[in-house]
N, C-alpha and C positions, 0 to 999 in steps of 0.2 A: 749818911753823912752829906753834908752839903759840898757843892762844889769848891767853896774856899776850904772847907775842911779837908777833903781829899787833897787839895794842893799842898796845904800846909802838913799833912800828915806825910806825903813824899819829901817834902823838904826838911823835915825833922830827920827822915831816915838818910837823907842826904848829908845830913850834919850842917844843914843851911838855916839861916833866919827864917823865920815866918813871916807872912805878910797879912796886911788887913784887906787887901783886894786883890784878887787873882792877876789882875793887869798892874799892879805895883811896880814889879821890875820885869826886864827883859827875861831873866830865868824862870820867874814865877810864871810868866805869860807862857813859856816853853812847857814847863810842867802842866800847866793847863791843857795844853795840846796833847800831852802825853796821857792825861786822864781821859780825854774825850776818845783818843785811839785804843785805851785800854777798855773803856766801856763800849765800844763798837765791837771789839774783838770778843769781849764776854757775850754780849746779846746775840752775835752771830753762832756761837759755839752750841746754843741750847734753845730749844723752846720753852723759855722760863715762864711760869705762871703770873709773874708779876707783870709782865709786859702783855697780858690779855686784854682786849679791847673789843667791845661789841659795837658794831656799827650797823644802824638800822637804816633801810630804806623803805619809804612809802611810795609805791608805784602809782603811775596814774594810767588811763585807759590808752591804749595804741602807742605807748613809749616803752622801748625796749633798753635803752643805754642809760645807765645811771653811774654817778660817781660814788666812790668809797671814801667820803669826806674825812680827812685826818688820817687816813690810812697810808699815804704816801706810796712809795714803789716798793719798799722793802720791808715786807711782812711774810708772815707763814699763816695759812689758812688751817684754822682747827674745825670749823663746821659751817654749814650754810643752810638755813631753813626757811621755808614759806610758813611763818607763824600763823597767817590768817587761814590757810589750807591745812595746816597740821601735816606738812609733809617736807622731808629732807630734800635739798637742791641736789642735782648731780652736776659735777663739774666735767664738763665736755669739752672737746678741742675746739679751738678757734677756726679750724677748718670746717669742722662739722656745723658750727653757729654760723659761719658765714654763709655755707650754702643753703641752710634752712631759713636764713633771713633774704636771700637774694635769688634763688633758683626758681622760685613761686612765690605767690602772695601768701605772706606769713601767717601761720595759724594763730588766732588770737584766743587766749583761755586762760587757765591758771597757771603760771609759771612754774616750772619744775626742773629747768635745767639753767646753767649760767657757764659763761666764760669770761675771763679777763681780756679786755681789749683796749689798750692805749691808755693815755692819761689826760686829764682835763688841764686847763689853764693854769690851775694851782700846783699841778705836779701830783695829784692823786690819781690814783688807778680807777679805769671805768670798768664796769661789769655790764655784760647784755644778758638780757632774760629771755627764755623761750619756753613754751610759746609767749608771744607778746601780751603782756597783761591785758586783761579785758576789763579792768575795773582797778579798785583800790585793794593793794595787799602789803601786809608788813614783811618784809623780807630781811631777816637777821644774818649778819655775816659776823662769826666769832674769829677774831685774828690775833695773832701775837705781832704788835707794833713796835718797833725799837723807839727808844725815848729821843726827843729831840737833841740835838748837840747841847751841851752844858754851856752856859754862856753868862747867866746870873749868877753872883756869889752865893745866893741863898736858895738856890734850886738844888732839891736833893736828888741823888742819882737812885734809880730805880732796882738795878741789879745789885748783887751782894757788893758792898762798898770795900772790904776787905781785898776783894778779888782786884777792884780797880786800883786800888793803892799799891798792891803787889806787883801788878802788871805794869803800871806806870813807874813804878820804881826801877824794875828791871830795864825798862826802855831808857830811862834817866842815866843808869849806869853805862849802858851802851854808847849813849851820845857823849858821855864825859871822859869814858875810858877808866880802867881800873884805877883806882886812888888808894889801895891798901885796905879796902873794906870788902864787902862781899862782892865776888866776882857777877858780871851781869850774866854768864851763863848759869852759876848758881841760884841766881834770884830768879830767873826765868823758869828753871826746872821746879823750883819751888812753887812757882805760879801756876805752872802745868798740873802738878800734884794736886794743889788746892782746888782748881778748877774740876779737874775729875772727880775730887771727892764731894764737890757741892753737887755736881750733876748727878752722881750716883745716889746722893741723898734725895734730891728732888724726885728723881725718877721712880723712886719707891712709892710716890705718892700720886702719879699721873701716868697710868698704864699706856695711855695713848702713845706716850713718847719715849717708850723703854727701847724702840728701835734706834733713837739717836746715839751718836758718839762723838767725843771730842775729835 
């Protein structure tokens, strides 16, 4: 469902008139905020496969710091590999990396370790590689990156749309108070049950994520 369709779905549940654009009324704009809040909550609840993103870094000689362009700061790491050398990268602590790079002349060789270290001017997380690359290597990071905040009417949500509408509906009920329809607590309890069911179903397909819980 698109951003506009999500907002209208919630409006119908609230027995309100639908709109032709999310920003058409103050109330539809508010529902749009609830939709984005719901989307964020669902994204944070599980390592959804639909959010999987591959970010490729091409190294250069004697450069150890690189940006994960497009990753932002709120992501989950699934895997990191040096494709050129056919090896997996080990995620070491910032302290270990800092000492390897600064206590002596850093080793230059095939990169096999990494750590996350700050962000760049665009707000994307940076990584440091060790040994410092001695040439060109293709380094791949497999991440789960949340979708950007919905703002365009035509943007489709990536996570399960029925979860987004149910959560946004519960939030809207809380904001307006009980009005003779479904109580906000009941609506939120229904959402939590639906979310748990969706996570249980997805976890059967991706064994790496079986440890996660709502």
